[in-house]
N, C-alpha and C positions, 0 to 999 in steps of 0.2 A: 504494500500500500504506500503510495506517494503522499507525503505530508506537505501541504502548501502553506507557507507563511503568509499572513495577512499584512498588508502595508500598515505601518504604525499610525497612519492618518494624523500626522502632525499638522496643526493649523498653519497654513502658509503665512498668515497674518500674526505677527508677534504682539503688536499693540494697536488698538484702535482708539483714536481720540476724535470722535465725531466723524467728519469726512476724511480726516487724516489717518492713514494707515502706515504702520511700520512693518514691512515684510521681512521674513527671514532672508530671502534672496538678496534684497537690497542691503541688509545688515552685513551679509557675507562680503559684498563689494567694499563696504566701508572698512570692515576689519582687514580685508586684503590690502587696501590702500594704506591703512595705518601700519600694518606689519612691514610693508615694503618701505615706507618712509623711515621707520626706525632702523631696519636692517641696512638700508643704503647709507643712512647717516653714520651708523656704526662703522661701516667699511671706509667711508671717507675719512673718518678720524683715525682709524687704525692704520690705514695705508698712506695717510698724510697727503691727500689729494686736494690741496688748497684751491687750485684754480677751478676744479669741478665743484668743490664745496661752496664757492662764492656764487655759483649759479644754481645751487641745489633747489631752492624754493621755486624759482621761476620754471626750471626744467620739470620739476614734479608736476606743477600745474598744467604745463603743456602736455605732458605724457598722459595725465588723467583724461583730459579732453580728447586727445587723439585715440586713447583706448576705447572710449565710449563711441566716438564717431566711427572709428575703424571697425569695431565689432558690429555695429548696426549696419553700416554700408556693406560690410563683408557678407552679412546674412542676406541682405537684399540682392547682391550681385551673384553670390555663390549658390544660394539655396532656394530662392523664390523670385527670380528676376521677372518672369513673365507676369506674375501676380502684381508686383509693385509697379510694373510698367503700365498696367491698366488702372492701378489705384495709387498714383504717386504720393498723395497726401498721407497714405498709410505708412510711408517711410518714416515719418516723424512720430508715429504712434508706438514708441518703445514700450509703453505700458502693456501692450498686447503681446509682448515677448518677441524673441528673435534676435539673438546675438551670435556672432561667429568668432571663435577664438582666432582662427586663421586670419580673419579680417582685422582683428585687434592687433595681431602681431605686425601686420603690414602697416597699420596706422602708427604704431609705436616706433617702428624702425624708420619710417619716412619722416615723422615729426621730429624724432630724436636726431636724425641725420641733419635735417634742415636747421634745427636750433643750434646744434654743435658747430655746424659750418659757419653760421652767422656770428657766433660768439667766440670762434677760434678755439674750440675744444676738440679733443681727440674723441671722435664718435665711438670708435671701437672700445676705447678705454672706458667710456661712460656706459656703453652697452654691457660690457662684462660685469660692471658693478650692479647694474639694475637687474639684469636677466636672472641672476642667481636667486633673486627674491620672488620672481614670478610664480614659481610653483606654490607658494603659500596662498596666493589669491586663487590660483587654479583649483587647489584642493578645497578651499572654502566654497568656491563657486559650484563645484560638483555636489557638495553637501546641500547647497541651496537647490540644485536641480532635484536631488532626492526628496527633499521636503516638499517641493512643488509637484512631486510624482510625475516628472517630465523626463524625456530622454531615457526612458527605461530600456531594458535589454530584450533580447530575443527569448522566445518560449524555451523553457528548460525544466528538467526534473531534478536538478541538483538540490540537496537538502536545504540550502539557503535561498532558493528561488521564492519569489513572493508574487502575490496577485496585486497589481497596481490599479488604482482607479483610472478608468479610461483605457486600460490595457486589455480588456476582455476578461473572460473567466479563467484563463490559463496562467500558471505561474511563470515568471520571467526572471532572468538574471537582473540583480540590482547593479546594473553596469555603471550607474553614477558613483557607487561606492568603489568599484574597481578603479575608475578614473581618479577618484579622490586619493586612493592609495598609490597608484602608479604615477600619475601626472602631478600629484601634490606631494605626498610624504616622501616617496622613494626618489623622485626627481630632485627635490630640495636637498635631501641628504647627499646625493651624488654630486650635485653642482656646488654645494657649500664646501664639500671636501676638496673638490677639484680646484676651487677658487684659492684655497690655502696653498695647495701645491703649485698653482700658477705663479703666485708671487714669490714663493720660495725658489722655484726653478726658472723664474723669469720667462715664462712662456709669452709669446707675442700677444698684443692686444687683439681681441676678436676670438680668442680661443674659447672663452666661456660662451659667447654667443653661438659659435659653431656647435659646441657640445650641446647646448640647449636645443637648437634646431634639430639636430640628429636624434637626440634622446627622446624629445617630446614626440617627434614624428614616429619613432619606433613604438613607443608606448601607446600612442593613439591608434596606430594601425592594429596593434594586438587587441586593444579593447573593442575596436569596431567589429571584431568577429563575434562579440557577445552583445553588442548594442543594436537595437532595432533601427533600421534605416528610416529616414524621414519618409512618411507615407506618400508625399507628393513627388518624391524622387525615386525611391526604391533602389535597386541595384544597377550599377553601370556595368555593361558587358555581362550581366547575369550573375556576377559574384562580388564586384567591387563597389564600395560605398563612396559617396562624395568626400567624406572625411578622410578615407584612406588615400584617395587621389591627392587631396590637398596636402596631406601629411607626407606623402612620397615626394612631393615637390619641396617641402621643407627639408627633408633629409638630403636631397640633392643640393639645395642651397647651402646647407650646413657643411657638406663635403667640399664644395667649391671654396667656401670661405676658409675652411680649415687648411686646405692645401695652399691657398693663397697666403695665409698667415705664415705657414711653415716655409714657403718659398722666400718670402720677404725677410725671414729670420736668417737665411743662409748668408754667410759672409761673401761679399762681392770680391771677385778676382781682381 
């Protein structure tokens, strides 16, 4: 006999004050931003990066805006472009849901590069400092997805499979928790450790960004085998998900960046 777990039915709304609602998912974003702020500031002080520290507050603000805009536009372009082409005003309706992490990464990289170029900062050095904090927000965001009972997994009979509201009567993988562990906890531990090694061994700037792109891409591809594809997209070529395709591109970008950094480290003849 297969035992199915019931979804814990956590109220997505943490606090209601009249028309004002504080949701768990929004709180996870705030906690992620706060954690990144503290961890980046810690690194700037530890590694004595005075020039970057002088632009810390302004750069933070720019990155938060670019993360939200990139995440939303990425979802519009990558996951439901035809719908938003017919309903352009819905692009602004972020309260209806719909954010893409791959779009957020593009937004962060573009905004960070432009800001650093304008201020005369080393973009790859700044990226290496910020990117090691990203998994904290990722893990918290996936917990928010779980509380919202969204982005659930494929049908399964594993002992910890559960029945999600809106997911039909069959038990499914809690893939949000898989992502929280892989993309959040494990990725943070690996990157934080590598960051320490980087400064001890003087790896070139961009190493941490390359490692993040490759490792996140690998972890996301693995989890996508357990996650239910978006209903309006389904599988590409019968077996590939949109998330896996975008993650494969991330891995390629990480490899290119890594070998470029290693090449630039080689002593010139």
